[in-house]
Z-matrix of the N, CA and C atoms (Angstrom, degrees):
N
C 1 1.437
C 2 1.519 1 108.41
N 3 1.310 2 114.57 1 132.41
C 4 1.455 3 120.40 2 -179.77
C 5 1.521 4 109.18 3 -108.48
N 6 1.296 5 116.09 4 120.63
C 7 1.455 6 120.27 5 178.91
C 8 1.520 7 108.68 6 -98.28
N 9 1.319 8 115.60 7 131.29
C 10 1.450 9 118.83 8 176.85
C 11 1.518 10 108.92 9 -78.53
N 12 1.312 11 115.40 10 169.81
C 13 1.458 12 118.92 11 -179.78
C 14 1.515 13 109.00 12 -63.51
N 15 1.311 14 117.26 13 146.91
C 16 1.462 15 119.83 14 178.74
C 17 1.521 16 110.43 15 -65.35
N 18 1.326 17 117.14 16 146.89
C 19 1.460 18 118.77 17 178.62
C 20 1.525 19 110.40 18 -67.89
N 21 1.309 20 115.72 19 149.62
C 22 1.459 21 120.21 20 175.63
C 23 1.519 22 108.36 21 -108.75
N 24 1.314 23 115.81 22 170.69
C 25 1.459 24 119.37 23 -179.92
C 26 1.523 25 111.74 24 -66.01
N 27 1.341 26 117.99 25 -18.41
C 28 1.459 27 121.63 26 178.81
C 29 1.528 28 111.98 27 -81.51
N 30 1.339 29 117.54 28 -17.24
C 31 1.462 30 120.67 29 179.52
C 32 1.519 31 110.12 30 -71.12
N 33 1.346 32 117.51 31 140.92
C 34 1.464 33 118.04 32 174.96
C 35 1.528 34 109.34 33 -67.54
N 36 1.322 35 117.12 34 148.21
C 37 1.462 36 118.93 35 -179.71
C 38 1.526 37 110.25 36 -65.66
N 39 1.317 38 117.02 37 145.78
C 40 1.459 39 119.15 38 179.03
C 41 1.523 40 110.36 39 -71.19
N 42 1.325 41 116.23 40 155.98
C 43 1.454 42 118.16 41 173.90
C 44 1.528 43 108.77 42 -98.54
N 45 1.314 44 116.11 43 175.16
C 46 1.467 45 122.31 44 -175.70
C 47 1.528 46 111.20 45 -55.11
N 48 1.334 47 117.30 46 -45.94
C 49 1.473 48 120.62 47 -177.86
C 50 1.524 49 112.16 48 -63.49
N 51 1.325 50 117.28 49 -39.89
C 52 1.457 51 120.94 50 179.71
C 53 1.528 52 111.14 51 -64.63
N 54 1.320 53 115.92 52 -42.93
C 55 1.461 54 120.10 53 179.40
C 56 1.524 55 109.89 54 -65.35
N 57 1.330 56 116.92 55 -45.66
C 58 1.466 57 120.57 56 179.40
C 59 1.522 58 111.21 57 -60.59
N 60 1.335 59 117.49 58 -42.54
C 61 1.468 60 121.02 59 -179.68
C 62 1.528 61 111.18 60 -63.33
N 63 1.313 62 117.38 61 -41.38
C 64 1.468 63 120.84 62 179.89
C 65 1.522 64 110.48 63 -65.43
N 66 1.322 65 117.12 64 -43.06
C 67 1.466 66 121.02 65 -179.25
C 68 1.521 67 110.58 66 -67.15
N 69 1.315 68 116.45 67 -43.72
C 70 1.470 69 120.62 68 178.70
C 71 1.524 70 110.33 69 -60.78
N 72 1.311 71 116.69 70 -44.22
C 73 1.466 72 120.81 71 179.51
C 74 1.531 73 110.86 72 -59.96
N 75 1.326 74 116.63 73 -43.90
C 76 1.452 75 120.56 74 177.89
C 77 1.526 76 110.56 75 -61.47
N 78 1.320 77 117.27 76 -48.47
C 79 1.464 78 120.79 77 -176.30
C 80 1.524 79 112.78 78 -66.02
N 81 1.320 80 117.29 79 -37.07
C 82 1.466 81 120.49 80 178.69
C 83 1.521 82 110.17 81 -62.54
N 84 1.330 83 116.26 82 -37.06
C 85 1.465 84 120.14 83 179.37
C 86 1.528 85 111.80 84 -63.14
N 87 1.334 86 116.56 85 -26.46
C 88 1.467 87 120.46 86 -177.90
C 89 1.523 88 113.86 87 -104.46
N 90 1.316 89 117.75 88 -5.69
C 91 1.467 90 120.19 89 -176.32
C 92 1.520 91 110.39 90 -69.96
N 93 1.318 92 115.55 91 141.00
C 94 1.475 93 120.03 92 -177.52
C 95 1.521 94 112.71 93 -61.51
N 96 1.342 95 118.45 94 -22.72
C 97 1.462 96 122.10 95 177.11
C 98 1.519 97 112.27 96 -102.24
N 99 1.314 98 116.89 97 12.16
C 100 1.461 99 121.30 98 178.08
C 101 1.510 100 112.28 99 56.81
N 102 1.321 101 116.33 100 -138.89
C 103 1.463 102 121.34 101 -178.06
C 104 1.522 103 111.83 102 -61.24
N 105 1.329 104 117.03 103 -27.67
C 106 1.472 105 119.84 104 178.06
C 107 1.524 106 111.22 105 -65.57
N 108 1.320 107 117.39 106 -19.73
C 109 1.455 108 121.29 107 178.77
C 110 1.523 109 113.65 108 -84.86
N 111 1.327 110 117.37 109 -2.56
C 112 1.465 111 121.18 110 -175.20
C 113 1.527 112 112.30 111 -60.24
N 114 1.310 113 117.83 112 -44.72
C 115 1.466 114 120.36 113 -178.64
C 116 1.522 115 110.77 114 -63.46
N 117 1.306 116 116.09 115 -41.41
C 118 1.470 117 119.81 116 179.89
C 119 1.527 118 110.61 117 -65.29
N 120 1.310 119 116.73 118 -44.34
C 121 1.459 120 121.03 119 -180.00
C 122 1.525 121 110.88 120 -60.76
N 123 1.326 122 116.52 121 -39.19
C 124 1.462 123 120.60 122 -178.68
C 125 1.518 124 112.79 123 -67.66
N 126 1.325 125 116.86 124 -31.17
C 127 1.459 126 119.63 125 -173.36
C 128 1.525 127 114.21 126 -101.00
N 129 1.313 128 117.97 127 -17.13
C 130 1.463 129 120.35 128 -175.87
C 131 1.528 130 110.87 129 -67.03
N 132 1.318 131 115.33 130 141.05
C 133 1.456 132 120.64 131 179.29
C 134 1.531 133 112.49 132 -100.26
N 135 1.332 134 116.67 133 -0.81
C 136 1.463 135 119.89 134 177.18
C 137 1.524 136 109.34 135 -142.49
N 138 1.324 137 115.72 136 86.64
C 139 1.463 138 120.73 137 179.48
C 140 1.516 139 112.14 138 -59.39
N 141 1.332 140 117.10 139 -24.98
C 142 1.454 141 121.85 140 -177.58
C 143 1.528 142 110.76 141 -62.80
N 144 1.329 143 117.30 142 -23.47
C 145 1.461 144 121.22 143 177.23
C 146 1.524 145 112.37 144 -93.36
N 147 1.316 146 116.80 145 -15.99
C 148 1.461 147 121.60 146 -174.25
C 149 1.534 148 113.20 147 -95.13
N 150 1.323 149 117.52 148 -32.34
C 151 1.464 150 120.53 149 -178.13
C 152 1.522 151 109.19 150 -124.00
N 153 1.307 152 115.97 151 158.76
C 154 1.470 153 118.65 152 -176.25
C 155 1.533 154 111.56 153 -80.07
N 156 1.307 155 115.11 154 167.21
C 157 1.464 156 120.91 155 -174.53
C 158 1.530 157 112.54 156 -64.79
N 159 1.316 158 117.64 157 -33.80
C 160 1.460 159 119.88 158 177.91
C 161 1.524 160 110.21 159 -64.29
N 162 1.318 161 117.03 160 -41.80
C 163 1.462 162 120.39 161 177.89
C 164 1.525 163 110.77 162 -64.12
N 165 1.318 164 117.25 163 -38.15
C 166 1.464 165 119.80 164 176.46
C 167 1.528 166 111.06 165 -60.84
N 168 1.321 167 116.56 166 -42.02
C 169 1.469 168 119.44 167 178.51
C 170 1.530 169 111.29 168 -67.33
N 171 1.324 170 116.73 169 -38.92
C 172 1.467 171 120.15 170 176.60
C 173 1.528 172 110.28 171 -65.10
N 174 1.336 173 116.05 172 -35.47
C 175 1.457 174 120.36 173 176.93
C 176 1.526 175 110.71 174 -62.50
N 177 1.313 176 117.81 175 -42.03
C 178 1.468 177 121.06 176 178.15
C 179 1.529 178 110.10 177 -60.22
N 180 1.315 179 117.25 178 -45.76
C 181 1.469 180 121.24 179 178.31
C 182 1.520 181 110.49 180 -60.83
N 183 1.326 182 116.21 181 -44.18
C 184 1.469 183 121.14 182 178.83
C 185 1.527 184 110.71 183 -59.70
N 186 1.325 185 116.85 184 -48.57
C 187 1.463 186 122.07 185 -178.84
C 188 1.526 187 110.10 186 -60.27
N 189 1.324 188 117.37 187 -43.59
C 190 1.467 189 120.53 188 178.96
C 191 1.526 190 111.17 189 -60.61
N 192 1.324 191 116.73 190 -45.96
C 193 1.462 192 120.44 191 -177.82
C 194 1.525 193 112.12 192 -72.51
N 195 1.301 194 116.86 193 -45.83
C 196 1.468 195 121.85 194 -175.82
C 197 1.522 196 111.88 195 -64.12
N 198 1.326 197 116.96 196 -41.16
C 199 1.456 198 120.54 197 -172.84
C 200 1.529 199 113.87 198 -110.64
N 201 1.327 200 116.29 199 9.01
C 202 1.475 201 122.21 200 175.97
C 203 1.525 202 112.02 201 52.39
N 204 1.325 203 115.43 202 51.01
C 205 1.464 204 121.31 203 176.29
C 206 1.525 205 108.42 204 -127.60
N 207 1.315 206 115.63 205 168.54
C 208 1.452 207 121.28 206 174.28
C 209 1.516 208 108.33 207 -114.12
N 210 1.320 209 115.59 208 130.02
C 211 1.459 210 121.45 209 175.53
C 212 1.526 211 106.21 210 -101.74
N 213 1.316 212 115.64 211 108.48
C 214 1.457 213 120.38 212 178.95
C 215 1.524 214 109.20 213 -75.66
N 216 1.312 215 118.07 214 157.06
C 217 1.468 216 119.64 215 179.14
C 218 1.533 217 113.07 216 -52.49
N 219 1.319 218 116.95 217 -38.45
C 220 1.467 219 119.61 218 179.79
C 221 1.534 220 112.06 219 -67.86
N 222 1.337 221 117.61 220 -24.17
C 223 1.460 222 122.13 221 178.67
C 224 1.522 223 112.63 222 -75.26
N 225 1.324 224 116.20 223 -24.58
C 226 1.468 225 121.00 224 -177.55
C 227 1.526 226 108.10 225 -79.34
N 228 1.326 227 114.08 226 78.61
C 229 1.456 228 121.71 227 -175.47
C 230 1.534 229 108.66 228 -140.26
N 231 1.323 230 116.70 229 158.30
C 232 1.469 231 119.52 230 -177.87
C 233 1.527 232 114.33 231 -54.13
N 234 1.318 233 118.72 232 -36.27
C 235 1.467 234 118.88 233 -178.54
C 236 1.528 235 111.98 234 -63.71
N 237 1.329 236 118.36 235 -23.46
C 238 1.465 237 121.52 236 178.82
C 239 1.525 238 113.34 237 -102.37
N 240 1.321 239 118.19 238 -21.29
C 241 1.462 240 121.13 239 -173.91
C 242 1.528 241 113.29 240 -129.90
N 243 1.331 242 118.08 241 27.85
C 244 1.459 243 120.15 242 -177.91
C 245 1.521 244 113.73 243 -87.19
N 246 1.319 245 117.33 244 -23.07
C 247 1.465 246 121.22 245 -178.38
C 248 1.524 247 108.52 246 -150.94
N 249 1.312 248 115.71 247 167.85
C 250 1.463 249 119.88 248 177.75
C 251 1.522 250 109.59 249 -61.64
N 252 1.321 251 116.97 250 -42.03
C 253 1.460 252 121.44 251 178.53
C 254 1.531 253 111.31 252 -60.76
N 255 1.326 254 116.92 253 -45.18
C 256 1.473 255 120.86 254 179.99
C 257 1.526 256 110.91 255 -62.54
N 258 1.316 257 117.06 256 -41.07
C 259 1.469 258 120.42 257 179.30
C 260 1.524 259 110.12 258 -64.93
N 261 1.335 260 116.23 259 -44.17
C 262 1.466 261 119.82 260 -179.92
C 263 1.528 262 110.98 261 -61.60
N 264 1.325 263 117.61 262 -43.26
C 265 1.462 264 120.49 263 178.24
C 266 1.531 265 110.50 264 -62.60
N 267 1.331 266 116.67 265 -41.18
C 268 1.467 267 120.64 266 177.75
C 269 1.530 268 110.60 267 -60.83
N 270 1.323 269 116.86 268 -48.31
C 271 1.473 270 121.31 269 -179.73
C 272 1.526 271 110.50 270 -58.84
N 273 1.313 272 117.41 271 -46.27
C 274 1.451 273 120.47 272 -177.88
C 275 1.535 274 112.06 273 -66.55
N 276 1.334 275 117.26 274 -37.20
C 277 1.470 276 120.66 275 174.38
C 278 1.525 277 110.87 276 -62.97
N 279 1.330 278 116.30 277 -43.92
C 280 1.452 279 120.96 278 -176.65
C 281 1.524 280 111.10 279 -68.74
N 282 1.320 281 117.38 280 -32.27
C 283 1.471 282 119.89 281 -179.12
C 284 1.518 283 112.94 282 -79.97
N 285 1.332 284 117.62 283 -17.45
C 286 1.472 285 118.70 284 -176.94
C 287 1.512 286 111.43 285 -85.45
């Protein structure tokens, strides 16, 4: 896994599409079907059923590092991490 440099305060904030693309790319790398799992990951409304718990925890670490935010234990909930869209909305709320 290659982590890009952390964003700085001088970086423009990411938009919804950028956040979704980064999350999708991360999840595809860990999906049991690899790139073939990309379509499923994009459309699933409950990632908690699609990927294992270790991957979910790695996703939280990735999101924190990639977008320079902190995910508190209370934030790690289905309403924030159930889909790529939900994660992107959470990231954008946390960065604003």
